[in-house]
C-alpha positions as CSV (number, residue, x, y, z in Angstrom):
1,M,-95.1,4.7,-3.6
2,R,-93.0,2.3,-1.6
3,K,-92.7,0.1,-4.7
4,S,-91.3,2.9,-6.8
5,W,-88.7,3.9,-4.1
6,A,-87.7,0.2,-3.9
7,G,-87.2,0.2,-7.6
8,V,-85.1,3.4,-7.4
9,L,-83.0,1.9,-4.6
10,F,-82.4,-1.3,-6.6
11,F,-81.1,0.7,-9.6
12,V,-78.9,2.9,-7.4
13,L,-77.4,-0.3,-5.9
14,I,-76.9,-1.7,-9.4
15,W,-75.2,1.5,-10.5
16,I,-72.9,1.6,-7.4
17,V,-71.8,-2.0,-8.0
18,A,-71.3,-1.4,-11.7
19,G,-69.3,1.7,-10.9
20,C,-67.1,-0.2,-8.4
21,S,-66.5,-2.9,-10.9
22,S,-65.4,-0.5,-13.6
23,E,-63.3,1.4,-11.1
24,H,-61.3,-1.5,-9.9
25,A,-61.4,-3.4,-13.2
26,G,-62.9,-6.6,-11.8
27,Q,-61.1,-9.9,-11.3
28,A,-58.3,-11.4,-13.4
29,A,-59.0,-14.6,-15.2
30,E,-58.2,-17.8,-13.2
31,G,-54.5,-18.5,-12.9
32,K,-53.5,-14.9,-13.8
33,T,-52.0,-12.2,-11.6
34,E,-54.0,-9.0,-11.9
35,V,-52.3,-5.6,-12.1
36,V,-54.7,-2.7,-11.9
37,F,-53.2,0.3,-13.5
38,W,-54.7,3.7,-12.8
39,H,-53.6,6.3,-15.4
40,S,-54.5,9.8,-16.8
41,M,-53.8,9.2,-20.5
42,S,-56.9,10.4,-22.5
43,G,-57.7,10.6,-26.2
44,D,-55.0,9.4,-28.6
45,L,-52.6,8.7,-25.7
46,Q,-55.1,6.3,-24.1
47,T,-55.4,4.4,-27.4
48,V,-51.6,4.0,-27.6
49,L,-51.4,3.0,-24.0
50,N,-54.2,0.4,-24.4
51,D,-52.4,-1.1,-27.4
52,I,-49.1,-1.5,-25.5
53,V,-51.0,-3.1,-22.5
54,A,-52.8,-5.5,-24.9
55,D,-49.4,-6.5,-26.4
56,F,-48.0,-7.1,-23.0
57,N,-51.0,-9.2,-21.8
58,Q,-50.7,-11.3,-25.0
59,T,-47.0,-12.0,-24.5
60,H,-47.3,-12.5,-20.7
61,P,-50.2,-15.0,-20.4
62,E,-49.7,-15.3,-16.6
63,I,-50.3,-11.6,-16.0
64,E,-53.3,-9.4,-16.8
65,V,-52.7,-5.6,-16.7
66,K,-56.0,-3.7,-16.5
67,P,-55.6,0.0,-17.4
68,V,-58.3,2.2,-15.8
69,F,-58.5,5.9,-16.8
70,Q,-59.0,8.1,-13.7
71,G,-59.3,11.6,-15.2
72,T,-56.7,14.3,-15.0
73,Y,-53.6,13.9,-12.8
74,E,-55.2,16.0,-10.1
75,E,-58.4,14.0,-10.3
76,A,-56.6,10.7,-10.2
77,L,-54.5,11.8,-7.2
78,T,-57.6,12.8,-5.3
79,K,-59.1,9.4,-5.9
80,W,-55.9,7.6,-5.0
81,N,-55.7,9.6,-1.7
82,A,-59.1,8.2,-0.8
83,V,-58.1,4.5,-1.3
84,A,-54.3,4.4,-0.7
85,G,-53.4,1.6,1.6
86,T,-56.7,-0.2,1.2
87,K,-57.7,-3.2,-0.9
88,D,-59.3,-0.8,-3.4
89,A,-56.0,0.8,-4.3
90,P,-54.5,0.1,-7.7
91,T,-51.3,-1.9,-8.1
92,I,-49.7,0.8,-10.3
93,M,-50.5,4.5,-10.2
94,Q,-49.5,7.1,-12.7
95,T,-48.8,10.5,-11.1
96,F,-47.4,13.8,-12.6
97,E,-43.9,14.8,-11.7
98,V,-45.0,17.5,-9.2
99,G,-46.7,14.8,-7.1
100,T,-43.4,13.0,-6.4
101,K,-42.9,14.4,-2.9
102,H,-46.6,13.8,-2.0
103,M,-46.3,10.1,-3.0
104,I,-43.0,9.6,-1.1
105,D,-44.4,11.2,2.0
106,S,-47.6,9.2,1.9
107,G,-45.8,6.0,3.0
108,K,-48.2,4.0,0.8
109,I,-45.7,3.2,-2.0
110,T,-42.9,0.7,-2.6
111,P,-39.9,2.4,-4.3
112,V,-39.1,0.7,-7.6
113,Q,-35.5,0.7,-6.3
114,T,-36.7,-2.3,-4.2
115,W,-37.4,-4.3,-7.3
116,I,-34.4,-3.0,-9.2
117,E,-32.2,-4.4,-6.4
118,K,-34.2,-7.7,-6.1
119,D,-33.9,-8.3,-9.9
120,K,-30.3,-6.9,-10.2
121,Y,-31.7,-4.8,-13.0
122,D,-29.4,-2.5,-14.9
123,V,-30.9,1.0,-14.8
124,S,-28.0,2.5,-16.7
125,Q,-30.1,1.7,-19.8
126,W,-32.6,4.3,-18.7
127,E,-32.2,8.0,-19.7
128,K,-30.1,9.6,-16.9
129,N,-31.5,13.1,-17.3
130,I,-35.0,11.7,-16.8
131,V,-34.2,9.2,-14.0
132,N,-32.5,12.1,-12.1
133,Y,-35.9,13.7,-11.4
134,Y,-37.3,10.6,-9.7
135,T,-34.1,9.8,-7.7
136,V,-34.2,11.0,-4.1
137,N,-31.4,10.3,-1.7
138,G,-29.9,7.8,-4.1
139,Q,-33.2,5.8,-4.5
140,I,-35.3,5.6,-7.7
141,Y,-38.8,5.9,-6.3
142,S,-40.9,5.6,-9.4
143,M,-40.4,4.5,-13.0
144,P,-40.3,7.4,-15.5
145,F,-43.0,6.9,-18.1
146,N,-44.4,9.8,-20.2
147,S,-41.7,12.4,-20.1
148,S,-41.5,15.8,-21.8
149,T,-39.8,19.2,-21.6
150,P,-40.7,22.6,-22.9
151,V,-39.5,23.9,-26.3
152,L,-39.8,27.0,-28.3
153,I,-42.3,26.6,-31.2
154,Y,-42.2,29.0,-34.1
155,N,-43.8,29.7,-37.4
156,K,-41.1,29.4,-40.1
157,D,-43.3,31.0,-42.8
158,A,-43.7,34.1,-40.6
159,F,-40.0,34.2,-40.1
160,R,-39.4,34.2,-43.8
161,E,-42.1,36.9,-44.3
162,A,-40.4,39.1,-41.6
163,G,-36.9,38.7,-43.1
164,L,-35.7,36.4,-40.4
165,D,-33.7,33.2,-41.0
166,P,-36.1,30.3,-40.2
167,E,-33.1,28.0,-39.4
168,K,-31.8,30.5,-36.8
169,P,-34.5,30.8,-34.1
170,P,-33.7,33.1,-31.1
171,L,-31.6,31.5,-28.3
172,T,-31.2,34.5,-26.0
173,Y,-33.7,37.1,-24.5
174,S,-32.3,39.9,-26.7
175,E,-32.7,37.8,-29.9
176,L,-36.2,36.8,-28.8
177,K,-37.2,40.4,-28.2
178,E,-35.7,41.5,-31.5
179,A,-37.4,38.7,-33.5
180,A,-40.7,39.3,-31.7
181,K,-40.7,43.0,-32.8
182,K,-40.1,42.0,-36.5
183,L,-42.8,39.3,-36.3
184,T,-45.5,41.5,-34.7
185,K,-47.9,42.8,-37.3
186,K,-50.3,45.7,-36.7
187,K,-53.2,47.0,-38.8
188,G,-54.0,50.4,-37.4
189,K,-54.4,49.9,-33.6
190,E,-55.3,46.2,-34.1
191,T,-52.5,43.6,-33.6
192,E,-52.9,40.9,-36.2
193,R,-50.0,38.9,-35.1
194,Y,-48.0,38.9,-31.9
195,G,-44.3,37.9,-31.7
196,F,-44.3,35.7,-28.7
197,S,-46.4,34.1,-25.9
198,I,-46.1,32.0,-22.8
199,L,-49.1,30.2,-21.3
200,N,-49.9,31.4,-17.8
201,Y,-48.8,28.1,-16.3
202,G,-46.2,27.6,-13.5
203,W,-44.4,24.8,-15.4
204,F,-43.0,27.2,-18.0
205,F,-41.8,29.7,-15.3
206,E,-40.1,26.8,-13.4
207,E,-38.3,25.7,-16.6
208,M,-37.1,29.3,-17.5
209,V,-35.7,29.6,-14.0
210,A,-34.0,26.2,-14.1
211,V,-32.4,26.7,-17.6
212,Q,-30.5,29.6,-16.0
213,G,-29.4,27.3,-13.1
214,G,-31.8,28.9,-10.7
215,L,-33.5,27.0,-7.8
216,Y,-37.2,27.0,-7.1
217,V,-36.9,26.3,-3.3
218,N,-34.1,26.2,-0.8
219,N,-32.1,23.1,0.4
220,N,-31.0,22.3,-3.2
221,N,-34.5,22.4,-4.5
222,G,-35.6,20.2,-1.6
223,R,-33.2,17.5,-2.6
224,S,-30.7,17.8,0.3
225,G,-33.4,18.3,2.9
226,D,-37.1,19.3,3.1
227,A,-37.6,22.7,1.5
228,T,-38.7,25.4,3.9
229,K,-38.6,28.5,1.7
230,A,-39.3,29.5,-1.9
231,V,-36.3,31.1,-3.7
232,F,-37.6,31.5,-7.2
233,N,-38.0,35.2,-6.6
234,G,-34.2,35.7,-7.0
235,E,-32.3,37.1,-10.0
236,Q,-33.3,34.2,-12.3
237,G,-37.0,34.5,-11.6
238,K,-36.9,38.3,-11.9
239,R,-35.3,38.1,-15.4
240,V,-38.2,35.9,-16.6
241,F,-40.8,38.2,-15.2
242,E,-39.0,41.3,-16.6
243,L,-38.9,39.6,-20.0
244,I,-42.7,39.1,-20.0
245,R,-43.3,42.6,-18.6
246,D,-41.1,44.3,-21.2
247,M,-42.6,42.4,-24.2
248,Y,-46.1,42.9,-23.0
249,E,-45.5,46.6,-22.6
250,D,-44.0,47.0,-26.1
251,G,-47.0,45.1,-27.6
252,T,-45.1,42.0,-28.9
253,F,-46.4,39.6,-26.2
254,Y,-49.8,37.9,-26.4
255,N,-51.6,37.1,-23.1
256,A,-52.7,33.5,-23.9
257,G,-54.5,32.9,-20.6
258,Q,-54.3,29.4,-19.0
259,N,-55.9,27.2,-21.6
260,W,-53.4,25.0,-23.7
261,D,-55.9,24.5,-26.5
262,D,-56.6,28.3,-26.8
263,M,-52.9,29.0,-27.0
264,R,-52.3,26.3,-29.7
265,A,-55.3,27.5,-31.7
266,A,-53.9,31.1,-31.6
267,F,-50.6,29.8,-33.0
268,Q,-52.2,27.8,-35.7
269,A,-54.4,30.7,-36.7
270,G,-51.3,32.8,-37.1
271,K,-52.1,35.0,-34.1
272,I,-48.8,34.2,-32.4
273,A,-45.5,33.6,-34.2
274,M,-43.5,32.0,-31.3
275,Y,-44.5,30.4,-28.1
276,L,-43.5,27.8,-25.5
277,D,-45.1,24.3,-25.6
278,S,-44.5,20.8,-24.4
279,S,-42.2,18.6,-26.5
280,A,-44.9,16.0,-26.5
281,G,-47.2,18.1,-28.6
282,V,-44.7,18.8,-31.4
283,K,-45.8,16.1,-33.9
284,T,-49.5,17.0,-33.6
285,L,-48.7,20.7,-34.2
286,V,-46.5,19.9,-37.2
287,N,-49.4,17.8,-38.7
288,S,-52.2,20.3,-38.0
289,S,-50.6,23.7,-38.7
290,P,-51.1,25.3,-42.1
291,F,-47.5,26.5,-42.2
292,D,-43.9,25.2,-41.6
293,V,-43.3,24.7,-37.9
294,G,-39.9,25.1,-36.3
295,V,-38.8,23.8,-32.9
296,S,-35.9,25.1,-30.8
297,Y,-34.4,25.3,-27.3
298,L,-35.7,27.5,-24.5
299,P,-34.1,30.9,-24.8
300,V,-31.8,32.1,-22.0
301,P,-30.9,35.6,-20.7
302,D,-27.9,37.2,-22.5
303,G,-24.6,36.2,-20.9
304,V,-26.1,33.2,-19.0
305,E,-24.8,29.7,-19.6
306,R,-27.5,27.3,-20.6
307,Q,-28.0,24.6,-17.9
308,G,-30.8,22.6,-19.6
309,V,-34.4,21.5,-18.8
310,V,-36.2,19.8,-16.0
311,I,-38.2,16.7,-16.9
312,G,-42.0,17.1,-17.0
313,G,-44.7,14.5,-17.5
314,A,-45.4,11.6,-15.2
315,S,-44.1,8.4,-13.7
316,L,-45.5,5.0,-12.5
317,W,-45.6,4.1,-8.8
318,M,-46.0,0.7,-7.2
319,M,-48.3,0.3,-4.3
320,K,-47.1,-0.9,-0.9
321,G,-50.4,-2.7,-0.1
322,S,-50.1,-5.0,-3.1
323,S,-49.0,-8.6,-2.6
324,E,-45.5,-9.7,-3.5
325,E,-47.0,-11.6,-6.5
326,E,-48.8,-8.5,-7.7
327,Q,-45.7,-6.3,-7.2
328,K,-43.6,-8.8,-9.1
329,A,-46.1,-8.7,-12.0
330,A,-46.2,-4.9,-11.9
331,W,-42.4,-4.9,-12.1
332,E,-42.5,-7.2,-15.1
333,F,-44.9,-4.8,-16.8
334,M,-42.6,-1.8,-16.0
335,K,-39.6,-3.5,-17.4
336,Y,-41.5,-4.3,-20.6
337,L,-42.6,-0.7,-20.9
338,T,-38.9,0.4,-20.9
339,T,-37.7,-2.0,-23.6
340,A,-36.4,-0.3,-26.8
341,P,-39.1,-1.5,-29.2
342,V,-41.9,-0.4,-26.8
343,Q,-40.3,2.9,-26.1
344,A,-39.8,3.4,-29.9
345,E,-43.5,2.9,-30.4
346,W,-44.4,5.2,-27.5
347,H,-42.0,8.0,-28.8
348,V,-43.2,7.8,-32.4
349,R,-46.9,7.6,-31.6
350,T,-47.0,10.2,-28.7
351,G,-44.0,12.5,-29.0
352,Y,-42.9,11.7,-25.4
353,F,-39.3,10.9,-24.9
354,A,-38.0,7.4,-24.9
355,I,-37.1,6.3,-21.3
356,N,-34.6,3.9,-22.9
357,P,-32.4,5.9,-25.4
358,A,-31.7,2.7,-27.3
359,A,-35.1,3.3,-28.8
360,Y,-33.7,6.1,-30.8
361,E,-31.6,3.6,-32.7
362,E,-34.7,1.6,-33.8
363,P,-35.4,1.9,-37.5
364,R,-39.0,3.1,-36.8
365,V,-37.6,6.1,-34.9
366,K,-35.0,7.0,-37.5
367,E,-37.7,7.0,-40.2
368,E,-39.9,9.2,-38.0
369,W,-37.0,11.7,-37.4
370,E,-36.5,12.0,-41.1
371,K,-40.1,13.0,-41.5
372,Y,-40.2,15.1,-38.3
373,P,-36.7,16.5,-37.6
374,Q,-38.4,18.7,-35.0
375,L,-38.6,15.6,-32.7
376,K,-34.8,15.2,-32.6
377,V,-34.4,18.8,-31.5
378,T,-36.5,18.0,-28.3
379,V,-34.2,15.0,-27.6
380,D,-31.0,17.0,-28.2
381,Q,-32.1,19.7,-25.7
382,L,-32.6,16.9,-23.1
383,H,-29.3,15.2,-23.8
384,E,-27.4,18.5,-23.5
385,T,-28.9,19.1,-20.0
386,K,-26.3,19.4,-17.2
387,P,-27.3,17.3,-14.1
388,T,-27.6,19.9,-11.2
389,P,-30.1,20.4,-8.4
390,A,-31.7,23.1,-10.7
391,T,-32.3,20.8,-13.6
392,Q,-33.2,17.9,-11.3
393,G,-36.3,19.8,-10.4
394,A,-37.8,20.9,-7.1
395,L,-39.2,18.4,-4.7
396,I,-42.1,19.9,-2.7
397,A,-45.5,18.4,-1.7
398,V,-47.3,21.8,-2.3
399,F,-46.3,22.1,-5.9
400,P,-49.8,22.4,-7.4
401,E,-50.7,25.2,-4.9
402,S,-47.4,27.0,-5.6
403,R,-48.0,26.9,-9.3
404,Q,-51.3,28.7,-8.7
405,H,-49.5,31.5,-6.8
406,V,-47.1,31.8,-9.8
407,V,-50.0,32.0,-12.2
408,K,-51.5,34.8,-10.2
409,A,-48.2,36.6,-10.2
410,M,-47.9,36.3,-14.0
411,E,-51.4,37.7,-14.4
412,R,-50.5,40.7,-12.1
413,L,-47.8,41.6,-14.6
414,Y,-50.4,42.4,-17.2
415,E,-52.0,44.7,-14.7
416,G,-48.8,46.7,-14.4
417,V,-47.5,45.3,-11.1
418,D,-43.7,45.5,-10.6
419,P,-42.1,42.1,-11.5
420,Q,-40.2,41.8,-8.2
421,E,-43.3,42.7,-6.2
422,A,-45.4,40.1,-8.0
423,L,-42.8,37.4,-7.6
424,D,-42.2,38.2,-3.9
425,Q,-45.9,37.7,-3.2
426,A,-45.9,34.3,-4.9
427,A,-42.7,33.2,-3.1
428,T,-44.2,34.4,0.3
429,E,-47.4,32.4,-0.3
430,T,-45.4,29.3,-1.4
431,S,-43.1,29.6,1.7
432,K,-46.2,29.8,3.9
433,A,-47.6,26.6,2.3
434,L,-44.3,24.8,2.8
435,R,-44.2,25.7,6.5
436,A,-47.8,24.6,7.0
437,R,-46.9,21.0,5.9
């Protein structure tokens, strides 16, 4: 019996050691500076990222970047929290945009501004409307990487069938409601096709508030001082919730739940004619839909001047505990990632924005835009964004929690709860969480 337990213990130890090795990517080859890069890019995105890293390692023989997939953004952040400030921490960490305040407050990161200044690097070559999100008190804290915004996706074939102009998608709430009514198809009591849908996900609500110029929290969205109160339950937020309530009640709005894949599947199956999605998913949708796909800007309430969109996605953070040599190597990699040819490849193969707009002038991108004009629409919406605290995005450490309160509020709309009441509840819960920090 003792022998078998010893054998089990031996294999457990081997498994732990093997796990640690894969987690921290081992040692770099002699004479090379190792940069451990934790990321959350899965599937096709991971393939593209690995290709870019391999190209960098080949052209920079003195540096070895080791990409290590750490699960979803939430999972990766949980793992990072456990090792931040220790020798087990990575050199570079990818974190979603709503983790920005958390990373800054941790005290465990080195702002990329430090290396921008050391290197006298010209950041004017980066996309200003993307950099704005990661700039706090005049400092760029992390390097924007995979950036996206929401767009309106619509079925052009369904538009033609309903007598709508497929080149004139709805830009206002009244146009959206009118189009949705014409696009909704019923067979008896059964609805075969719904006009419009929004995933029950806080990001879309935040964007629909920001495009109107509305703030999510006080103190200029937490940019002029720590946010202490949620303000998304004001006029702008109420308009969004009333839109959803009105369309749900008149039978033109489809409750897509919280699963992205389910929502996209419903669109591709012809169950929904219009919905909101991430700009990063556009190319895949165009390729895999059995009909002509259109892309347009986020609709705004009638009479409201469009302000633009808040950047979504993630950025790359440099760790404070890394040596000067490792940080320098990490900075070289970050600079490489933002070069026009690399960004052109990233944009074309993933659908994410180019951090360096010069990438859009690359022949590869121009060819891609000819094939997929929908991609250019997503870039145009970003470029037309006005830089304000609303479009810069909210800066709060409790964002993931707040999003859950907003999701619950959206779900309450389908139960017949008054829009203002549902919103007020979500705002109260968010304000409590802010004060508890």
